[in-house]
mmCIF file as gemmi writes it, N, C-alpha and C atoms, coordinates in Angstrom:
data_model
loop_
_atom_site.group_PDB
_atom_site.id
_atom_site.type_symbol
_atom_site.label_atom_id
_atom_site.label_alt_id
_atom_site.label_comp_id
_atom_site.label_asym_id
_atom_site.label_entity_id
_atom_site.label_seq_id
_atom_site.pdbx_PDB_ins_code
_atom_site.Cartn_x
_atom_site.Cartn_y
_atom_site.Cartn_z
_atom_site.occupancy
_atom_site.B_iso_or_equiv
_atom_site.pdbx_formal_charge
_atom_site.auth_seq_id
_atom_site.auth_asym_id
_atom_site.pdbx_PDB_model_num
ATOM 1 N N . MET Axp A 1 ? 69.164 60.526 97.741 1 0 ? 1 A 1
ATOM 2 C CA . MET Axp A 1 ? 68.473 61.385 96.79 1 0 ? 1 A 1
ATOM 3 C C . MET Axp A 1 ? 67.494 60.54 95.987 1 0 ? 1 A 1
ATOM 4 N N . SER Axp A 2 ? 66.265 60.983 95.916 1 0 ? 2 A 1
ATOM 5 C CA . SER Axp A 2 ? 65.233 60.232 95.219 1 0 ? 2 A 1
ATOM 6 C C . SER Axp A 2 ? 65.316 60.459 93.717 1 0 ? 2 A 1
ATOM 7 N N . PRO Axp A 3 ? 64.898 59.453 92.95 1 0 ? 3 A 1
ATOM 8 C CA . PRO Axp A 3 ? 64.951 59.567 91.5 1 0 ? 3 A 1
ATOM 9 C C . PRO Axp A 3 ? 64.065 60.673 90.937 1 0 ? 3 A 1
ATOM 10 N N . LEU Axp A 4 ? 62.954 60.925 91.562 1 0 ? 4 A 1
ATOM 11 C CA . LEU Axp A 4 ? 62.04 61.984 91.116 1 0 ? 4 A 1
ATOM 12 C C . LEU Axp A 4 ? 61.653 62.85 92.307 1 0 ? 4 A 1
ATOM 13 N N . ALA Axp A 5 ? 61.291 64.079 92.04 1 0 ? 5 A 1
ATOM 14 C CA . ALA Axp A 5 ? 60.823 64.963 93.103 1 0 ? 5 A 1
ATOM 15 C C . ALA Axp A 5 ? 59.501 64.444 93.653 1 0 ? 5 A 1
ATOM 16 N N . GLY Axp A 6 ? 59.284 64.652 94.933 1 0 ? 6 A 1
ATOM 17 C CA . GLY Axp A 6 ? 58.021 64.264 95.539 1 0 ? 6 A 1
ATOM 18 C C . GLY Axp A 6 ? 58.035 62.94 96.263 1 0 ? 6 A 1
ATOM 19 N N . ALA Axp A 7 ? 59.16 62.249 96.284 1 0 ? 7 A 1
ATOM 20 C CA . ALA Axp A 7 ? 59.216 60.942 96.946 1 0 ? 7 A 1
ATOM 21 C C . ALA Axp A 7 ? 58.912 61.068 98.431 1 0 ? 7 A 1
ATOM 22 N N . GLU Axp A 8 ? 59.314 62.179 99.028 1 0 ? 8 A 1
ATOM 23 C CA . GLU Axp A 8 ? 59.099 62.359 100.466 1 0 ? 8 A 1
ATOM 24 C C . GLU Axp A 8 ? 57.628 62.592 100.807 1 0 ? 8 A 1
ATOM 25 N N . LEU Axp A 9 ? 56.799 62.867 99.813 1 0 ? 9 A 1
ATOM 26 C CA . LEU Axp A 9 ? 55.374 63.116 100.04 1 0 ? 9 A 1
ATOM 27 C C . LEU Axp A 9 ? 54.521 61.858 99.941 1 0 ? 9 A 1
ATOM 28 N N . ILE Axp A 10 ? 55.118 60.747 99.557 1 0 ? 10 A 1
ATOM 29 C CA . ILE Axp A 10 ? 54.365 59.502 99.37 1 0 ? 10 A 1
ATOM 30 C C . ILE Axp A 10 ? 53.897 58.978 100.72 1 0 ? 10 A 1
ATOM 31 N N . GLN Axp A 11 ? 52.579 58.779 100.844 1 0 ? 11 A 1
ATOM 32 C CA . GLN Axp A 11 ? 52.021 58.283 102.099 1 0 ? 11 A 1
ATOM 33 C C . GLN Axp A 11 ? 51.104 57.084 101.91 1 0 ? 11 A 1
ATOM 34 N N . THR Axp A 12 ? 50.638 56.855 100.702 1 0 ? 12 A 1
ATOM 35 C CA . THR Axp A 12 ? 49.706 55.75 100.477 1 0 ? 12 A 1
ATOM 36 C C . THR Axp A 12 ? 50.26 54.805 99.421 1 0 ? 12 A 1
ATOM 37 N N . PRO Axp A 13 ? 49.783 53.56 99.424 1 0 ? 13 A 1
ATOM 38 C CA . PRO Axp A 13 ? 50.23 52.613 98.398 1 0 ? 13 A 1
ATOM 39 C C . PRO Axp A 13 ? 49.927 53.08 96.971 1 0 ? 13 A 1
ATOM 40 N N . VAL Axp A 14 ? 48.815 53.744 96.757 1 0 ? 14 A 1
ATOM 41 C CA . VAL Axp A 14 ? 48.474 54.223 95.412 1 0 ? 14 A 1
ATOM 42 C C . VAL Axp A 14 ? 49.454 55.311 94.973 1 0 ? 14 A 1
ATOM 43 N N . GLN Axp A 15 ? 49.821 56.203 95.886 1 0 ? 15 A 1
ATOM 44 C CA . GLN Axp A 15 ? 50.82 57.224 95.562 1 0 ? 15 A 1
ATOM 45 C C . GLN Axp A 15 ? 52.154 56.58 95.217 1 0 ? 15 A 1
ATOM 46 N N . LEU Axp A 16 ? 52.531 55.55 95.977 1 0 ? 16 A 1
ATOM 47 C CA . LEU Axp A 16 ? 53.775 54.832 95.699 1 0 ? 16 A 1
ATOM 48 C C . LEU Axp A 16 ? 53.715 54.185 94.325 1 0 ? 16 A 1
ATOM 49 N N . TYR Axp A 17 ? 52.608 53.527 94.02 1 0 ? 17 A 1
ATOM 50 C CA . TYR Axp A 17 ? 52.435 52.849 92.736 1 0 ? 17 A 1
ATOM 51 C C . TYR Axp A 17 ? 52.611 53.837 91.577 1 0 ? 17 A 1
ATOM 52 N N . ARG Axp A 18 ? 51.951 54.972 91.664 1 0 ? 18 A 1
ATOM 53 C CA . ARG Axp A 18 ? 52.046 55.969 90.592 1 0 ? 18 A 1
ATOM 54 C C . ARG Axp A 18 ? 53.454 56.553 90.489 1 0 ? 18 A 1
ATOM 55 N N . TYR Axp A 19 ? 54.086 56.783 91.629 1 0 ? 19 A 1
ATOM 56 C CA . TYR Axp A 19 ? 55.457 57.3 91.642 1 0 ? 19 A 1
ATOM 57 C C . TYR Axp A 19 ? 56.408 56.321 90.961 1 0 ? 19 A 1
ATOM 58 N N . LEU Axp A 20 ? 56.287 55.039 91.291 1 0 ? 20 A 1
ATOM 59 C CA . LEU Axp A 20 ? 57.171 54.036 90.701 1 0 ? 20 A 1
ATOM 60 C C . LEU Axp A 20 ? 56.929 53.894 89.198 1 0 ? 20 A 1
ATOM 61 N N . LEU Axp A 21 ? 55.688 54.025 88.765 1 0 ? 21 A 1
ATOM 62 C CA . LEU Axp A 21 ? 55.419 53.983 87.324 1 0 ? 21 A 1
ATOM 63 C C . LEU Axp A 21 ? 56.058 55.175 86.613 1 0 ? 21 A 1
ATOM 64 N N . ARG Axp A 22 ? 56.059 56.346 87.266 1 0 ? 22 A 1
ATOM 65 C CA . ARG Axp A 22 ? 56.746 57.505 86.676 1 0 ? 22 A 1
ATOM 66 C C . ARG Axp A 22 ? 58.247 57.252 86.604 1 0 ? 22 A 1
ATOM 67 N N . CYS Axp A 23 ? 58.795 56.581 87.608 1 0 ? 23 A 1
ATOM 68 C CA . CYS Axp A 23 ? 60.225 56.231 87.577 1 0 ? 23 A 1
ATOM 69 C C . CYS Axp A 23 ? 60.523 55.299 86.407 1 0 ? 23 A 1
ATOM 70 N N . CYS Axp A 24 ? 59.596 54.407 86.1 1 0 ? 24 A 1
ATOM 71 C CA . CYS Axp A 24 ? 59.791 53.467 84.984 1 0 ? 24 A 1
ATOM 72 C C . CYS Axp A 24 ? 60.011 54.199 83.671 1 0 ? 24 A 1
ATOM 73 N N . ARG Axp A 25 ? 59.368 55.327 83.512 1 0 ? 25 A 1
ATOM 74 C CA . ARG Axp A 25 ? 59.51 56.085 82.265 1 0 ? 25 A 1
ATOM 75 C C . ARG Axp A 25 ? 60.93 56.596 82.053 1 0 ? 25 A 1
ATOM 76 N N . LEU Axp A 26 ? 61.717 56.638 83.119 1 0 ? 26 A 1
ATOM 77 C CA . LEU Axp A 26 ? 63.096 57.12 83.02 1 0 ? 26 A 1
ATOM 78 C C . LEU Axp A 26 ? 64.065 56.035 82.569 1 0 ? 26 A 1
ATOM 79 N N . LEU Axp A 27 ? 63.602 54.8 82.505 1 0 ? 27 A 1
ATOM 80 C CA . LEU Axp A 27 ? 64.474 53.702 82.093 1 0 ? 27 A 1
ATOM 81 C C . LEU Axp A 27 ? 64.714 53.769 80.592 1 0 ? 27 A 1
ATOM 82 N N . PRO Axp A 28 ? 65.903 53.359 80.148 1 0 ? 28 A 1
ATOM 83 C CA . PRO Axp A 28 ? 66.301 53.602 78.758 1 0 ? 28 A 1
ATOM 84 C C . PRO Axp A 28 ? 65.632 52.732 77.697 1 0 ? 28 A 1
ATOM 85 N N . THR Axp A 29 ? 65.255 51.513 78.027 1 0 ? 29 A 1
ATOM 86 C CA . THR Axp A 29 ? 64.696 50.645 76.985 1 0 ? 29 A 1
ATOM 87 C C . THR Axp A 29 ? 63.266 50.242 77.324 1 0 ? 29 A 1
ATOM 88 N N . THR Axp A 30 ? 62.519 49.932 76.297 1 0 ? 30 A 1
ATOM 89 C CA . THR Axp A 30 ? 61.145 49.471 76.48 1 0 ? 30 A 1
ATOM 90 C C . THR Axp A 30 ? 61.108 48.171 77.262 1 0 ? 30 A 1
ATOM 91 N N . ALA Axp A 31 ? 62.055 47.288 77.01 1 0 ? 31 A 1
ATOM 92 C CA . ALA Axp A 31 ? 62.097 46.006 77.722 1 0 ? 31 A 1
ATOM 93 C C . ALA Axp A 31 ? 62.281 46.219 79.221 1 0 ? 31 A 1
ATOM 94 N N . MET Axp A 32 ? 63.169 47.125 79.59 1 0 ? 32 A 1
ATOM 95 C CA . MET Axp A 32 ? 63.374 47.423 81.014 1 0 ? 32 A 1
ATOM 96 C C . MET Axp A 32 ? 62.12 48.048 81.615 1 0 ? 32 A 1
ATOM 97 N N . GLN Axp A 33 ? 61.508 48.956 80.88 1 0 ? 33 A 1
ATOM 98 C CA . GLN Axp A 33 ? 60.292 49.6 81.369 1 0 ? 33 A 1
ATOM 99 C C . GLN Axp A 33 ? 59.194 48.567 81.606 1 0 ? 33 A 1
ATOM 100 N N . GLN Axp A 34 ? 59.019 47.643 80.663 1 0 ? 34 A 1
ATOM 101 C CA . GLN Axp A 34 ? 57.993 46.608 80.802 1 0 ? 34 A 1
ATOM 102 C C . GLN Axp A 34 ? 58.295 45.678 81.968 1 0 ? 34 A 1
ATOM 103 N N . HIS Axp A 35 ? 59.573 45.311 82.128 1 0 ? 35 A 1
ATOM 104 C CA . HIS Axp A 35 ? 59.964 44.419 83.216 1 0 ? 35 A 1
ATOM 105 C C . HIS Axp A 35 ? 59.625 45.037 84.573 1 0 ? 35 A 1
ATOM 106 N N . TYR Axp A 36 ? 60.048 46.279 84.782 1 0 ? 36 A 1
ATOM 107 C CA . TYR Axp A 36 ? 59.812 46.917 86.075 1 0 ? 36 A 1
ATOM 108 C C . TYR Axp A 36 ? 58.346 47.301 86.265 1 0 ? 36 A 1
ATOM 109 N N . HIS Axp A 37 ? 57.657 47.618 85.191 1 0 ? 37 A 1
ATOM 110 C CA . HIS Axp A 37 ? 56.218 47.885 85.29 1 0 ? 37 A 1
ATOM 111 C C . HIS Axp A 37 ? 55.505 46.642 85.811 1 0 ? 37 A 1
ATOM 112 N N . HIS Axp A 38 ? 55.863 45.492 85.274 1 0 ? 38 A 1
ATOM 113 C CA . HIS Axp A 38 ? 55.274 44.228 85.725 1 0 ? 38 A 1
ATOM 114 C C . HIS Axp A 38 ? 55.636 43.958 87.192 1 0 ? 38 A 1
ATOM 115 N N . ALA Axp A 39 ? 56.895 44.176 87.554 1 0 ? 39 A 1
ATOM 116 C CA . ALA Axp A 39 ? 57.333 43.939 88.935 1 0 ? 39 A 1
ATOM 117 C C . ALA Axp A 39 ? 56.604 44.866 89.912 1 0 ? 39 A 1
ATOM 118 N N . ILE Axp A 40 ? 56.399 46.119 89.518 1 0 ? 40 A 1
ATOM 119 C CA . ILE Axp A 40 ? 55.692 47.078 90.371 1 0 ? 40 A 1
ATOM 120 C C . ILE Axp A 40 ? 54.247 46.636 90.564 1 0 ? 40 A 1
ATOM 121 N N . ARG Axp A 41 ? 53.614 46.22 89.478 1 0 ? 41 A 1
ATOM 122 C CA . ARG Axp A 41 ? 52.224 45.769 89.572 1 0 ? 41 A 1
ATOM 123 C C . ARG Axp A 41 ? 52.103 44.534 90.464 1 0 ? 41 A 1
ATOM 124 N N . GLN Axp A 42 ? 53.022 43.581 90.31 1 0 ? 42 A 1
ATOM 125 C CA . GLN Axp A 42 ? 53.01 42.374 91.138 1 0 ? 42 A 1
ATOM 126 C C . GLN Axp A 42 ? 53.192 42.735 92.614 1 0 ? 42 A 1
ATOM 127 N N . GLY Axp A 43 ? 54.13 43.636 92.888 1 0 ? 43 A 1
ATOM 128 C CA . GLY Axp A 43 ? 54.357 44.056 94.272 1 0 ? 43 A 1
ATOM 129 C C . GLY Axp A 43 ? 53.14 44.748 94.859 1 0 ? 43 A 1
ATOM 130 N N . TYR Axp A 44 ? 52.504 45.577 94.058 1 0 ? 44 A 1
ATOM 131 C CA . TYR Axp A 44 ? 51.299 46.272 94.52 1 0 ? 44 A 1
ATOM 132 C C . TYR Axp A 44 ? 50.192 45.265 94.826 1 0 ? 44 A 1
ATOM 133 N N . ASN Axp A 45 ? 49.989 44.318 93.921 1 0 ? 45 A 1
ATOM 134 C CA . ASN Axp A 45 ? 48.945 43.317 94.133 1 0 ? 45 A 1
ATOM 135 C C . ASN Axp A 45 ? 49.236 42.434 95.341 1 0 ? 45 A 1
ATOM 136 N N . SER Axp A 46 ? 50.496 42.071 95.543 1 0 ? 46 A 1
ATOM 137 C CA . SER Axp A 46 ? 50.818 41.167 96.646 1 0 ? 46 A 1
ATOM 138 C C . SER Axp A 46 ? 50.724 41.857 98.009 1 0 ? 46 A 1
ATOM 139 N N . HIS Axp A 47 ? 50.834 43.177 98.046 1 0 ? 47 A 1
ATOM 140 C CA . HIS Axp A 47 ? 50.754 43.902 99.316 1 0 ? 47 A 1
ATOM 141 C C . HIS Axp A 47 ? 49.457 44.694 99.45 1 0 ? 47 A 1
ATOM 142 N N . SER Axp A 48 ? 48.496 44.472 98.579 1 0 ? 48 A 1
ATOM 143 C CA . SER Axp A 48 ? 47.271 45.275 98.585 1 0 ? 48 A 1
ATOM 144 C C . SER Axp A 48 ? 46.431 45.079 99.843 1 0 ? 48 A 1
ATOM 145 N N . ASP Axp A 49 ? 46.6 43.96 100.525 1 0 ? 49 A 1
ATOM 146 C CA . ASP Axp A 49 ? 45.814 43.707 101.732 1 0 ? 49 A 1
ATOM 147 C C . ASP Axp A 49 ? 46.521 44.176 103.003 1 0 ? 49 A 1
ATOM 148 N N . GLU Axp A 50 ? 47.669 44.794 102.869 1 0 ? 50 A 1
ATOM 149 C CA . GLU Axp A 50 ? 48.43 45.278 104.033 1 0 ? 50 A 1
ATOM 150 C C . GLU Axp A 50 ? 47.691 46.446 104.673 1 0 ? 50 A 1
ATOM 151 N N . ASP Axp A 51 ? 47.466 46.373 105.999 1 0 ? 51 A 1
ATOM 152 C CA . ASP Axp A 51 ? 46.754 47.448 106.68 1 0 ? 51 A 1
ATOM 153 C C . ASP Axp A 51 ? 47.53 48.029 107.863 1 0 ? 51 A 1
ATOM 154 N N . ASN Axp A 52 ? 48.708 47.509 108.145 1 0 ? 52 A 1
ATOM 155 C CA . ASN Axp A 52 ? 49.54 48.019 109.226 1 0 ? 52 A 1
ATOM 156 C C . ASN Axp A 52 ? 50.281 49.27 108.737 1 0 ? 52 A 1
ATOM 157 N N . PRO Axp A 53 ? 50 50.44 109.328 1 0 ? 53 A 1
ATOM 158 C CA . PRO Axp A 53 ? 50.622 51.685 108.856 1 0 ? 53 A 1
ATOM 159 C C . PRO Axp A 53 ? 52.155 51.663 108.915 1 0 ? 53 A 1
ATOM 160 N N . GLU Axp A 54 ? 52.712 51.045 109.936 1 0 ? 54 A 1
ATOM 161 C CA . GLU Axp A 54 ? 54.176 50.969 110.038 1 0 ? 54 A 1
ATOM 162 C C . GLU Axp A 54 ? 54.756 50.103 108.926 1 0 ? 54 A 1
ATOM 163 N N . ARG Axp A 55 ? 54.1 49.003 108.636 1 0 ? 55 A 1
ATOM 164 C CA . ARG Axp A 55 ? 54.558 48.114 107.56 1 0 ? 55 A 1
ATOM 165 C C . ARG Axp A 55 ? 54.446 48.827 106.21 1 0 ? 55 A 1
ATOM 166 N N . ILE Axp A 56 ? 53.367 49.554 105.998 1 0 ? 56 A 1
ATOM 167 C CA . ILE Axp A 56 ? 53.187 50.305 104.753 1 0 ? 56 A 1
ATOM 168 C C . ILE Axp A 56 ? 54.297 51.34 104.605 1 0 ? 56 A 1
ATOM 169 N N . LYS Axp A 57 ? 54.614 52.037 105.701 1 0 ? 57 A 1
ATOM 170 C CA . LYS Axp A 57 ? 55.685 53.039 105.659 1 0 ? 57 A 1
ATOM 171 C C . LYS Axp A 57 ? 57.017 52.389 105.308 1 0 ? 57 A 1
ATOM 172 N N . MET Axp A 58 ? 57.296 51.21 105.867 1 0 ? 58 A 1
ATOM 173 C CA . MET Axp A 58 ? 58.545 50.505 105.568 1 0 ? 58 A 1
ATOM 174 C C . MET Axp A 58 ? 58.591 50.071 104.103 1 0 ? 58 A 1
ATOM 175 N N . ILE Axp A 59 ? 57.468 49.589 103.588 1 0 ? 59 A 1
ATOM 176 C CA . ILE Axp A 59 ? 57.398 49.179 102.181 1 0 ? 59 A 1
ATOM 177 C C . ILE Axp A 59 ? 57.664 50.386 101.275 1 0 ? 59 A 1
ATOM 178 N N . ILE Axp A 60 ? 57.068 51.521 101.6 1 0 ? 60 A 1
ATOM 179 C CA . ILE Axp A 60 ? 57.259 52.735 100.801 1 0 ? 60 A 1
ATOM 180 C C . ILE Axp A 60 ? 58.725 53.158 100.809 1 0 ? 60 A 1
ATOM 181 N N . LEU Axp A 61 ? 59.333 53.202 101.99 1 0 ? 61 A 1
ATOM 182 C CA . LEU Axp A 61 ? 60.74 53.61 102.086 1 0 ? 61 A 1
ATOM 183 C C . LEU Axp A 61 ? 61.642 52.679 101.293 1 0 ? 61 A 1
ATOM 184 N N . ARG Axp A 62 ? 61.389 51.377 101.402 1 0 ? 62 A 1
ATOM 185 C CA . ARG Axp A 62 ? 62.227 50.406 100.695 1 0 ? 62 A 1
ATOM 186 C C . ARG Axp A 62 ? 62.036 50.515 99.179 1 0 ? 62 A 1
ATOM 187 N N . ALA Axp A 63 ? 60.794 50.693 98.739 1 0 ? 63 A 1
ATOM 188 C CA . ALA Axp A 63 ? 60.519 50.78 97.3 1 0 ? 63 A 1
ATOM 189 C C . ALA Axp A 63 ? 61.167 52.023 96.688 1 0 ? 63 A 1
ATOM 190 N N . VAL Axp A 64 ? 61.114 53.149 97.39 1 0 ? 64 A 1
ATOM 191 C CA . VAL Axp A 64 ? 61.738 54.375 96.884 1 0 ? 64 A 1
ATOM 192 C C . VAL Axp A 64 ? 63.256 54.202 96.836 1 0 ? 64 A 1
ATOM 193 N N . ALA Axp A 65 ? 63.823 53.581 97.87 1 0 ? 65 A 1
ATOM 194 C CA . ALA Axp A 65 ? 65.272 53.334 97.885 1 0 ? 65 A 1
ATOM 195 C C . ALA Axp A 65 ? 65.673 52.401 96.744 1 0 ? 65 A 1
ATOM 196 N N . ASP Axp A 66 ? 64.874 51.372 96.497 1 0 ? 66 A 1
ATOM 197 C CA . ASP Axp A 66 ? 65.169 50.445 95.399 1 0 ? 66 A 1
ATOM 198 C C . ASP Axp A 66 ? 65.095 51.146 94.043 1 0 ? 66 A 1
ATOM 199 N N . ALA Axp A 67 ? 64.09 51.996 93.866 1 0 ? 67 A 1
ATOM 200 C CA . ALA Axp A 67 ? 63.964 52.742 92.605 1 0 ? 67 A 1
ATOM 201 C C . ALA Axp A 67 ? 65.167 53.658 92.412 1 0 ? 67 A 1
ATOM 202 N N . ASP Axp A 68 ? 65.595 54.289 93.489 1 0 ? 68 A 1
ATOM 203 C CA . ASP Axp A 68 ? 66.771 55.154 93.429 1 0 ? 68 A 1
ATOM 204 C C . ASP Axp A 68 ? 68.003 54.357 93.015 1 0 ? 68 A 1
ATOM 205 N N . TRP Axp A 69 ? 68.176 53.184 93.606 1 0 ? 69 A 1
ATOM 206 C CA . TRP Axp A 69 ? 69.33 52.334 93.287 1 0 ? 69 A 1
ATOM 207 C C . TRP Axp A 69 ? 69.316 51.907 91.819 1 0 ? 69 A 1
ATOM 208 N N . ILE Axp A 70 ? 68.155 51.481 91.334 1 0 ? 70 A 1
ATOM 209 C CA . ILE Axp A 70 ? 68.05 51.02 89.944 1 0 ? 70 A 1
ATOM 210 C C . ILE Axp A 70 ? 68.356 52.158 88.972 1 0 ? 70 A 1
ATOM 211 N N . LEU Axp A 71 ? 67.777 53.33 89.213 1 0 ? 71 A 1
ATOM 212 C CA . LEU Axp A 71 ? 68.012 54.451 88.303 1 0 ? 71 A 1
ATOM 213 C C . LEU Axp A 71 ? 69.456 54.942 88.379 1 0 ? 71 A 1
ATOM 214 N N . ASP Axp A 72 ? 70.065 54.903 89.56 1 0 ? 72 A 1
ATOM 215 C CA . ASP Axp A 72 ? 71.491 55.25 89.661 1 0 ? 72 A 1
ATOM 216 C C . ASP Axp A 72 ? 72.339 54.264 88.874 1 0 ? 72 A 1
ATOM 217 N N . LYS Axp A 73 ? 71.992 52.994 88.959 1 0 ? 73 A 1
ATOM 218 C CA . LYS Axp A 73 ? 72.726 51.959 88.222 1 0 ? 73 A 1
ATOM 219 C C . LYS Axp A 73 ? 72.634 52.208 86.714 1 0 ? 73 A 1
ATOM 220 N N . VAL Axp A 74 ? 71.447 52.539 86.237 1 0 ? 74 A 1
ATOM 221 C CA . VAL Axp A 74 ? 71.243 52.809 84.814 1 0 ? 74 A 1
ATOM 222 C C . VAL Axp A 74 ? 72.024 54.052 84.394 1 0 ? 74 A 1
ATOM 223 N N . ARG Axp A 75 ? 71.992 55.088 85.236 1 0 ? 75 A 1
ATOM 224 C CA . ARG Axp A 75 ? 72.734 56.319 84.92 1 0 ? 75 A 1
ATOM 225 C C . ARG Axp A 75 ? 74.235 56.062 84.873 1 0 ? 75 A 1
ATOM 226 N N . MET Axp A 76 ? 74.738 55.279 85.82 1 0 ? 76 A 1
ATOM 227 C CA . MET Axp A 76 ? 76.178 54.987 85.851 1 0 ? 76 A 1
ATOM 228 C C . MET Axp A 76 ? 76.591 54.182 84.623 1 0 ? 76 A 1
ATOM 229 N N . LYS Axp A 77 ? 75.762 53.235 84.213 1 0 ? 77 A 1
ATOM 230 C CA . LYS Axp A 77 ? 76.078 52.451 83.019 1 0 ? 77 A 1
ATOM 231 C C . LYS Axp A 77 ? 76.107 53.357 81.794 1 0 ? 77 A 1
ATOM 232 N N . ALA Axp A 78 ? 75.15 54.258 81.697 1 0 ? 78 A 1
ATOM 233 C CA . ALA Axp A 78 ? 75.117 55.184 80.56 1 0 ? 78 A 1
ATOM 234 C C . ALA Axp A 78 ? 76.355 56.078 80.562 1 0 ? 78 A 1
ATOM 235 N N . LEU Axp A 79 ? 76.743 56.55 81.728 1 0 ? 79 A 1
ATOM 236 C CA . LEU Axp A 79 ? 77.94 57.383 81.828 1 0 ? 79 A 1
ATOM 237 C C . LEU Axp A 79 ? 79.183 56.594 81.441 1 0 ? 79 A 1
ATOM 238 N N . PHE Axp A 80 ? 79.27 55.364 81.909 1 0 ? 80 A 1
ATOM 239 C CA . PHE Axp A 80 ? 80.403 54.502 81.572 1 0 ? 80 A 1
ATOM 240 C C . PHE Axp A 80 ? 80.456 54.254 80.065 1 0 ? 80 A 1
ATOM 241 N N . ASP Axp A 81 ? 79.311 53.99 79.452 1 0 ? 81 A 1
ATOM 242 C CA . ASP Axp A 81 ? 79.256 53.766 78.006 1 0 ? 81 A 1
ATOM 243 C C . ASP Axp A 81 ? 79.721 55.004 77.237 1 0 ? 81 A 1
ATOM 244 N N . ILE Axp A 82 ? 79.324 56.176 77.689 1 0 ? 82 A 1
ATOM 245 C CA . ILE Axp A 82 ? 79.747 57.42 77.04 1 0 ? 82 A 1
ATOM 246 C C . ILE Axp A 82 ? 81.254 57.595 77.17 1 0 ? 82 A 1
ATOM 247 N N . MET Axp A 83 ? 81.776 57.297 78.354 1 0 ? 83 A 1
ATOM 248 C CA . MET Axp A 83 ? 83.223 57.418 78.56 1 0 ? 83 A 1
ATOM 249 C C . MET Axp A 83 ? 83.984 56.446 77.664 1 0 ? 83 A 1
ATOM 250 N N . LEU Axp A 84 ? 83.48 55.228 77.534 1 0 ? 84 A 1
ATOM 251 C CA . LEU Axp A 84 ? 84.124 54.248 76.66 1 0 ? 84 A 1
ATOM 252 C C . LEU Axp A 84 ? 84.08 54.701 75.206 1 0 ? 84 A 1
ATOM 253 N N . LEU Axp A 85 ? 82.944 55.196 74.789 1 0 ? 85 A 1
ATOM 254 C CA . LEU Axp A 85 ? 82.799 55.679 73.42 1 0 ? 85 A 1
ATOM 255 C C . LEU Axp A 85 ? 83.762 56.835 73.157 1 0 ? 85 A 1
ATOM 256 N N . HIS Axp A 86 ? 83.85 57.74 74.097 1 0 ? 86 A 1
ATOM 257 C CA . HIS Axp A 86 ? 84.754 58.883 73.949 1 0 ? 86 A 1
ATOM 258 C C . HIS Axp A 86 ? 86.207 58.418 73.895 1 0 ? 86 A 1
ATOM 259 N N . LYS Axp A 87 ? 86.555 57.457 74.719 1 0 ? 87 A 1
ATOM 260 C CA . LYS Axp A 87 ? 87.927 56.939 74.744 1 0 ? 87 A 1
ATOM 261 C C . LYS Axp A 87 ? 88.27 56.247 73.424 1 0 ? 87 A 1
ATOM 262 N N . CYS Axp A 88 ? 87.307 55.533 72.867 1 0 ? 88 A 1
ATOM 263 C CA . CYS Axp A 88 ? 87.542 54.82 71.601 1 0 ? 88 A 1
ATOM 264 C C . CYS Axp A 88 ? 87.714 55.777 70.431 1 0 ? 88 A 1
ATOM 265 N N . THR Axp A 89 ? 87.116 56.948 70.506 1 0 ? 89 A 1
ATOM 266 C CA . THR Axp A 89 ? 87.208 57.89 69.39 1 0 ? 89 A 1
ATOM 267 C C . THR Axp A 89 ? 88.448 58.767 69.459 1 0 ? 89 A 1
ATOM 268 N N . LEU Axp A 90 ? 89.207 58.678 70.538 1 0 ? 90 A 1
ATOM 269 C CA . LEU Axp A 90 ? 90.433 59.496 70.652 1 0 ? 90 A 1
ATOM 270 C C . LEU Axp A 90 ? 91.546 58.961 69.816 1 0 ? 90 A 1
């Protein structure tokens, strides 16, 4: 399951870049958002000369999967924190 709707429609590096930046907005802290924004920009710049369509497709699939993993990790941590807080208040 993708973090945001529309992941299956991504076909170009620019679409991927914009999608990943939208995913960054879902991160809980400004520091995390800045870190991943920088990482996304670096990845985009380092692969900007890629012209093999199969390689581009693989990069897109991997980047969407990585974004999904990161956002799931953040959601699970938030859920765990809520459960701990609730347990402490009982």
